[in-house]
C-alpha positions in Angstrom: 69.0 100.5 135.8 68.8 100.8 132.0 69.5 97.4 130.4 69.0 98.2 126.7 67.7 100.6 124.1 65.6 99.8 121.0 65.4 101.6 117.7 64.8 101.5 114.0 67.1 102.6 111.1 65.6 105.5 109.2 68.1 105.4 106.3 65.4 104.2 104.0 67.2 105.3 100.8 70.3 103.1 101.3 69.8 100.5 104.1 67.9 97.2 103.6 67.3 97.0 107.4 65.5 100.3 107.3 63.3 99.1 104.5 62.3 96.0 106.5 61.5 98.2 109.5 63.2 95.7 111.8 63.6 96.6 115.5 67.2 96.7 116.6 68.2 96.1 120.2 71.4 97.7 121.4 73.0 97.0 124.8 73.4 100.0 127.1 76.8 101.6 126.6 77.1 100.4 123.0 77.0 102.8 120.0 73.3 103.5 119.1 73.6 103.1 115.3 72.5 100.6 112.6 74.9 97.6 112.4 74.6 97.6 108.6 74.8 101.2 107.4 76.2 102.8 110.5 73.6 105.6 110.7 72.1 106.7 114.0 68.9 104.8 115.1 65.6 106.4 115.9 64.9 105.3 119.5 61.6 103.6 120.3 60.1 105.2 123.4 56.7 103.6 123.3 55.5 100.7 125.4 57.3 98.4 123.0 60.6 99.9 124.2 62.7 98.6 127.1 61.5 100.0 130.4 63.6 101.4 133.2 63.4 99.6 136.5 65.1 98.9 139.7 65.9 95.3 140.4 68.1 93.4 142.7 71.7 92.7 141.7 71.2 89.0 141.5 68.2 89.3 139.2 70.0 91.9 137.1 73.0 89.6 136.6 70.7 86.8 135.4 68.8 89.1 133.0 72.0 90.6 131.7 73.4 87.1 130.8 70.2 86.0 129.1 69.7 89.3 127.4 73.3 89.5 126.2 73.0 86.1 124.6 69.8 87.0 122.9 71.1 90.3 121.7 74.3 88.6 120.4 72.3 86.1 118.4 69.9 88.8 117.1 72.8 91.0 116.1 74.6 88.2 114.3 71.5 87.0 112.6 70.7 90.6 111.5 74.1 91.0 110.0 74.0 87.7 108.3 70.6 88.4 106.7 71.5 91.9 105.7 74.9 90.9 104.3 73.3 89.0 101.4 71.4 92.1 100.4 74.4 94.3 100.8 76.7 92.0 98.9 74.4 91.9 95.9 75.0 95.6 95.4 78.3 96.4 97.2 80.5 93.4 96.7 83.9 94.7 95.6 85.8 91.4 95.4 84.9 87.7 95.2 87.4 84.9 96.0 86.9 81.2 95.5 88.9 78.0 96.1 91.3 76.5 98.7 90.0 76.0 102.2 93.6 76.1 103.5 93.8 79.7 102.3 90.1 80.6 102.8 89.6 79.4 106.3 91.4 82.1 108.2 94.2 83.5 106.1 92.1 85.1 103.4 89.6 86.7 105.8 92.6 88.2 107.7 94.1 89.5 104.5 90.7 90.9 103.4 90.3 92.8 106.7 93.9 94.2 106.4 93.3 95.2 102.8 90.1 97.1 103.7 91.9 98.8 106.7 94.8 99.8 104.3 92.2 101.7 102.2 90.8 103.6 105.2 87.7 101.4 105.8 85.9 101.5 109.2 83.7 99.1 111.1 85.6 96.1 109.6 84.4 92.6 110.6 83.9 89.1 109.2 80.6 87.2 109.3 79.5 83.8 108.2 78.3 83.5 104.6 75.2 81.7 103.2 76.9 78.3 103.2 79.5 76.5 105.2 83.1 77.4 104.3 81.9 80.8 103.1 82.7 84.1 104.8 81.9 87.8 104.1 84.3 90.5 105.2 82.6 93.9 105.6 83.9 97.4 105.9 82.8 100.9 105.1 85.1 102.6 102.6 85.7 106.4 102.8 82.9 108.3 101.1 80.5 105.4 101.3 77.4 105.2 103.5 77.0 101.5 103.1 79.6 98.8 103.9 81.4 97.1 101.0 81.9 93.3 101.1 84.6 90.9 100.1 83.1 87.4 99.7 85.2 84.3 100.2 84.0 80.8 99.2 86.5 78.1 100.3 85.2 74.9 98.9 88.5 73.5 97.6 91.3 74.4 95.2 89.6 72.9 92.1 86.7 75.4 92.6 89.1 78.3 92.0 89.3 77.4 88.4 85.7 76.5 87.8 84.7 79.8 89.4 87.1 81.7 87.3 85.7 80.0 84.2 82.1 80.8 85.0 83.0 84.3 86.2 81.6 83.8 89.6 84.9 84.9 91.2 87.5 87.6 90.6 90.5 85.7 92.2 91.0 82.0 92.5 92.7 80.5 95.6 94.7 77.3 95.3 97.0 75.3 97.5 98.4 73.6 94.4 99.5 74.8 91.0 97.0 75.0 88.2 96.8 71.8 86.1 97.4 71.8 82.3 93.7 71.1 81.5 92.7 73.9 83.7 95.1 76.3 81.9 93.5 75.3 78.6 90.0 75.8 79.9 90.9 79.3 81.1 92.8 80.4 78.0 90.3 83.1 77.3 91.5 84.9 80.5 95.1 84.8 79.3 98.0 82.4 80.1 97.3 81.4 83.7 101.0 80.3 84.2 102.3 83.8 83.3 103.4 86.3 85.9 100.3 88.4 85.2 98.0 85.6 86.3 99.9 83.3 88.7 100.8 84.9 92.0 102.5 83.0 94.9 100.7 84.1 98.1 102.9 82.3 100.6 104.2 78.9 101.5 103.0 76.0 103.6 104.7 72.9 104.9 102.6 69.7 105.4 103.9 68.5 108.8 103.8 64.9 109.7 102.9 64.9 113.3 103.0 62.4 116.2 102.4 62.5 119.9 104.9 64.5 121.9 106.0 61.4 123.8 106.8 59.4 120.7 110.6 58.9 120.5 110.6 58.7 116.7 112.3 61.8 115.4 112.5 61.3 111.6 111.0 59.2 108.8 111.7 58.9 105.1 108.9 59.7 102.6 108.9 56.0 101.7 108.4 55.0 105.4 105.6 57.6 105.7 103.9 56.2 102.5 104.0 52.7 103.9 102.5 53.8 107.2 99.6 55.7 105.6 98.8 53.1 103.1 98.7 50.4 105.8 101.7 48.4 104.6 103.5 49.2 108.0 101.1 48.7 110.9 103.5 48.8 114.0 106.0 51.3 115.2 109.7 50.4 114.9 111.4 49.1 118.1 112.5 52.6 118.9 108.9 53.8 118.8 105.9 53.4 121.1 104.4 50.0 121.8 101.3 49.0 120.0 99.7 49.4 116.5 100.0 52.6 114.6 96.9 54.7 114.5 96.4 56.9 111.4 94.7 60.3 111.3 94.1 62.0 108.0 92.1 64.9 106.5 89.0 64.0 104.5 88.8 63.7 100.7 87.6 67.3 100.2 90.7 68.7 101.8 93.4 70.4 99.7 95.9 69.3 102.3 94.9 65.6 101.7 95.1 66.1 98.0 98.6 67.5 98.2 99.7 64.7 100.7 98.3 62.1 98.4 100.2 63.5 95.5 103.5 64.1 97.3 103.6 61.0 99.6 101.1 58.2 98.7 102.4 57.7 95.2 99.0 56.7 93.8 98.3 54.2 96.5 95.1 54.4 98.5 95.0 55.6 102.1 94.7 52.9 104.7 91.0 52.0 105.4 91.7 52.2 109.1 92.5 55.9 108.9 90.3 58.1 111.0 89.3 61.1 108.8 88.8 64.7 109.9 87.2 67.7 108.2 88.7 70.1 110.8 92.5 70.5 111.0 92.5 71.6 114.7 90.6 68.4 115.7 93.0 66.2 113.8 96.0 67.8 115.5 94.4 67.5 118.9 93.6 63.8 118.3 97.2 63.0 117.5 98.4 65.0 120.5 96.3 62.8 122.8 97.2 59.4 121.2 100.6 58.0 122.0 100.4 55.7 118.9 99.0 58.3 116.6 100.4 59.8 113.4 98.8 62.4 111.1 99.6 65.1 108.6 98.5 68.7 108.8 99.3 72.2 107.5 102.1 74.0 109.3 99.8 76.4 111.3 97.9 73.5 112.9 100.7 71.6 114.6 99.7 72.9 118.0 100.5 70.4 120.8 101.6 67.6 118.5 105.2 66.9 117.5 106.4 67.4 113.9 109.0 64.9 112.7 111.8 65.4 110.3 111.2 64.1 106.8 113.8 62.8 104.3 113.7 61.4 100.8 116.2 59.6 98.6 119.5 61.3 98.5 118.7 64.0 101.1 119.0 64.5 104.8 115.9 64.7 107.1 114.5 68.2 107.7 111.9 69.6 110.0 109.2 72.0 108.7 110.4 75.3 109.9 110.0 78.8 108.6 113.4 78.6 106.8 113.1 75.1 105.4 109.5 75.9 104.1 110.3 79.4 102.9 113.3 78.1 100.9 111.3 75.1 99.8 114.0 72.8 101.0 111.6 70.8 103.2 110.3 68.0 101.0 106.7 68.5 101.8 106.6 72.2 101.3 104.1 73.7 98.9 103.2 77.0 97.4 99.9 78.8 98.0 98.6 80.5 94.9 96.3 83.3 93.7 95.1 83.2 90.1 93.7 86.2 88.2 92.7 87.0 84.7 95.6 88.6 82.8 93.5 91.8 82.4 91.1 91.9 85.4 87.7 93.4 84.8 87.4 94.2 88.5 89.3 97.4 89.5 90.0 95.9 93.0 91.8 92.7 91.8 95.1 94.3 91.0 95.4 96.4 94.2 94.4 93.4 96.3 97.0 91.1 94.8 99.6 93.9 95.1 98.7 94.3 98.8 98.9 90.6 99.8 102.3 90.4 98.1 103.6 93.5 99.9 105.5 93.4 103.2 102.3 94.4 105.0 100.3 91.6 103.4 103.1 89.0 104.0 103.1 90.0 107.7 99.5 88.8 107.8 100.6 85.5 106.1 103.2 85.0 108.8 100.7 85.9 111.6 98.4 83.1 110.3 101.2 80.5 110.7 102.3 80.2 107.1 105.8 80.9 105.7 105.7 84.4 104.4 107.9 85.7 101.7 109.5 88.7 103.5 113.2 88.1 103.3 115.3 87.6 106.4 118.8 86.2 107.0 118.9 83.1 109.2 121.5 80.8 110.5 121.5 77.3 109.0 123.2 74.1 110.1 125.1 72.6 107.2 124.8 69.0 106.1 127.8 66.8 107.0 128.3 65.9 103.3 128.3 69.5 102.1 131.2 70.3 99.7 134.3 71.7 101.5 134.2 74.8 99.4 130.6 75.4 100.3 131.4 75.0 104.0 134.3 77.4 103.7 132.3 80.1 101.8 129.3 80.0 104.2 131.4 80.3 107.4 130.1 83.2 109.4 127.4 83.7 106.8 123.6 83.6 107.1 121.3 82.2 104.4 118.4 84.3 103.1 114.9 82.8 103.7 114.2 82.1 100.0 115.8 80.6 97.0 115.5 81.4 93.3 114.2 78.5 91.2 114.2 77.9 87.5 112.4 76.1 84.7 113.6 72.7 83.6 116.8 72.7 81.5 117.1 76.4 81.2 118.3 79.5 83.1 114.8 81.2 83.3 113.4 82.2 86.6 109.9 81.0 87.6 107.2 83.4 88.5 108.0 83.5 92.2 111.6 84.2 91.6 110.9 87.3 89.6 108.9 88.9 92.5 111.4 87.7 95.1 114.2 89.6 93.3 112.7 92.9 94.4 112.4 91.6 98.0 116.0 90.6 98.1 117.2 93.8 96.5 115.3 95.9 99.1 116.8 93.9 102.0 120.3 94.2 100.6 119.9 98.0 100.0 118.9 98.4 103.7 122.1 96.6 104.7 124.4 98.3 102.1 126.3 100.4 104.6 127.0 97.4 106.9 129.7 96.0 104.5 127.8 92.7 104.0 129.0 90.5 101.2 126.4 88.7 98.9 127.1 85.1 98.0 125.3 83.3 95.2 125.4 79.5 94.9 123.8 77.8 91.9 122.5 74.2 91.8 121.1 71.8 89.2 119.1 68.6 89.2 120.9 65.3 88.2 119.4 64.8 84.7 122.4 65.9 82.8 126.1 65.0 82.8 128.2 66.3 85.7 129.8 68.8 83.3 126.5 70.0 81.9 125.0 70.3 85.4 128.0 72.2 86.7 127.7 74.7 83.8 124.0 75.1 84.2 124.2 75.7 87.9 126.9 78.4 87.4 124.9 80.1 84.6 121.9 80.3 86.9 124.0 82.0 89.6 125.4 84.4 87.0 121.9 85.3 85.8 121.0 86.4 89.3 124.3 88.2 89.6 123.4 90.2 86.4 120.0 91.1 87.8 121.7 92.3 91.1 124.3 94.2 89.1 121.7 96.0 87.1 120.3 97.3 90.4 123.6 98.5 91.7 124.5 95.5 93.9 127.6 93.5 93.1 127.8 90.0 94.7 131.1 89.0 96.2 131.0 85.3 95.3 129.2 83.6 92.4 129.7 79.9 91.9 127.9 76.7 91.0 127.8 73.3 92.7 126.2 71.2 89.9 123.8 68.6 91.3 125.4 68.4 94.7 123.4 69.0 97.9 120.0 68.0 96.5 117.1 69.1 98.8 114.7 66.6 97.2 114.8 63.4 95.3 115.8 63.6 91.6 113.5 60.7 90.9 110.4 62.9 90.7 109.5 66.0 88.7 108.7 67.9 91.9 112.0 67.0 93.4 114.0 68.0 90.3 112.2 71.4 90.4 113.3 72.0 94.0 116.9 71.1 93.2 117.2 73.7 90.4 117.9 76.7 92.5 120.2 79.6 93.5 120.8 80.1 97.2 121.6 83.6 98.5 123.8 84.1 101.6 125.0 87.2 103.4 128.4 87.4 105.1 129.3 90.3 107.3 
């Protein structure tokens, strides 16, 4: 039986493997071409080649297993070595920043982007360093593969890489900071819609063992647990001391949790730290006394608990509560680009990831995508009577419009979301559905001012719909009622300034 074939690439003009004259081993039945440039190989038929022989089935199986392992290692090693040479000449896009985004979501998006442009032989390989990946694909009209290089060393590196021009797009699981905006001013206003793009949303889930009877905790209770002030579960919880599991200091998830929950206090020294999200989740799932925090896609076999904060009810991290940003530990995932990109692929890539097709990839990777969908919602017991009456037999859309402090100006995400909502409503136009717009404010002003501001925000969205041929049936404001976050924090007030969109058939 023939076990394998060996050959060399003869595409000396374009392929680095050909220039190195490396012998390539290909398993019988696989395509006999160069793994780098895709050209047919010239078979080696000399004594150095693989001989044909008859052997017993038992020996053949052993040889096939050993040979398959060796070929796999050789193939991967060959690709990894060649990728560095290819990337130096054929890298079409460079992304740097958040490991939450860069670990699996961005490689998936890069592969989908290449596929959308007709590329073939698309695959992802490891980069030169840990947390780095290279997505390869051969675009139409090219003989060599092009590469998209992803370096996921943390959100802060998104901005240092943009500053030194070592990346085209920065990935961040937090919004850019004022000092970073200042340092990147030569690239434009990084807070403007041309530079700041919301890729998707994530919810930091607080997780416990599935057998733990605790169903909800306040942010203050969570803070006390993770800072070591509370060391035992309440009487309703499991017996024994609480065991804390947390991401390491390099993690963007830890950085966000520290900002949202720990309130400047240090993490308990007893916390067991993890670099890998899956390992943390598994550890909590196997520890009846364990508690940890993790990004929404990594909950797995653990149990997420509902989280509340001052003045709000407890909510679980679900697609709806994260997508609408009602869940108190929800966060946005960002892409940052120069206002006028030098790379011709930057704009098309951002446009792709924000499209329905790109957002489907976001959802497939476990994050909350921004494709709009109507969903049923259970109302809070203390909801205003008018609110309950208006939302009867209605469904809430899976996003809210949010605004800058003190004014009726939409944030960057809201401006993109408008087109998504209009498209959904246009598809349902013949169904007789009624659009309901409810405005809300934070509690910083007087009740009369907040009522007026909430209504003006709802009317602003009404005007934008009307300009597009869609007339909402109900437009009203509820002032500072029904807060989804604490009004004691800047982040909480930002979440409370919103317009909800409901559809009633």
